[in-house]
N, C-alpha and C positions, 0 to 999 in steps of 0.2 A: 235737107237744109244743113245738115252737118257737113256733108261733102263740099257743098259749096262754100261754107265757112272755112273748112280745112284749106281748100285750094286757094282762096283769097289770103288767108294767112301765110301759108307756105311761099306764095309768089311775092306777097307784098313786104315781108320784113326780113328775108334771108334767114330762114329759121336754122340754118346750120352754123350761124354764127352766135347763136343764143346759148347762155349756160342752161343747165338743168332746172335750176331755181328759177330763171327768167321765164322759160318755156311753161313751167308749172304755174307761175304767177300769172302769166298772160292768159293761159288756158282757162285758169279759175276765173278771172275778170271776164273773158269772152264769154264763158259758159253762163255767168250770172246775167250779162247783158242780154244773151240770147234766151234765157230762161229755159236751159236745158235741165233735164232731169239729173240726179245723182249719177245714175248709170251712164247717161249720155256724156255727162262731164268728164267721168273717169276714163270713158272710151276716148274722149277727145284729148285728154292730157296723155293717154298711153300713145295714141296714134302720132301726136306731135312730137313726143319724146323719141319715138322710133324714127320718124322722119328727119328728126334733127341729127340724130346719130348717122343715118345713111348720108345725109348732106355732108357732115363733117367729114366722113370718110372719103366721100367723092372729091371734096375740095383738098384733102389731103393728098390723095393719089394724083390729082392734077398738078398739085404744086410739085410733087416729087418727079414727076414725069418732065415737067418744065425745067426744075433744077438740073435734072440729068442730062437734058437736051443742051442746057446752056453750058455745063461742064464739058460735054463732048464738043460743042462748037468752039470753045476756048483751047481745047486741047490740054486741060489741066489733068495731072495725074490724080487718080482717086485713092483712097485709103487701100484699096484691094491692089492696085497697081505698084504701090509702094510696098505692101508687104510681100508680093511676088518677087519684087527686086531684092528685098531683104533676105528671102529664103535663097535666092541664088547666090548672093554675096556670101551668105553663111556656108553654103555648100562649096563655093570656090576657096573660101578661107580654110575650110576644113580640109579640102583636098591639098591646098598649098602647104598647110601645116604637116601633113601626112608626108609629103614629098621632101620638105625641108628636114624632118626628123629622120628620115631613112638615109639621109646621105651622110 
């Protein structure tokens, strides 16, 4: 019964978008309604919190991938690109300064 309940919760409410407090509150209410034991209730809360964290990480990874893909499509320079250019400029400037000072 608990597995069925967890599956329904996870698919029905987007657990990854819930805060820890909301997950705990929801699990407590659900456990009371399902008349679960304290141990079953604690396990439900733990499982939901774990699933919530996993879902948040998956959502974040997907967003990061999509943003990177969009940046690549647009041809926008990234922070790393700009840092590389700055290093090259610094190197050229240093080289140029050395040549100017030796003349």
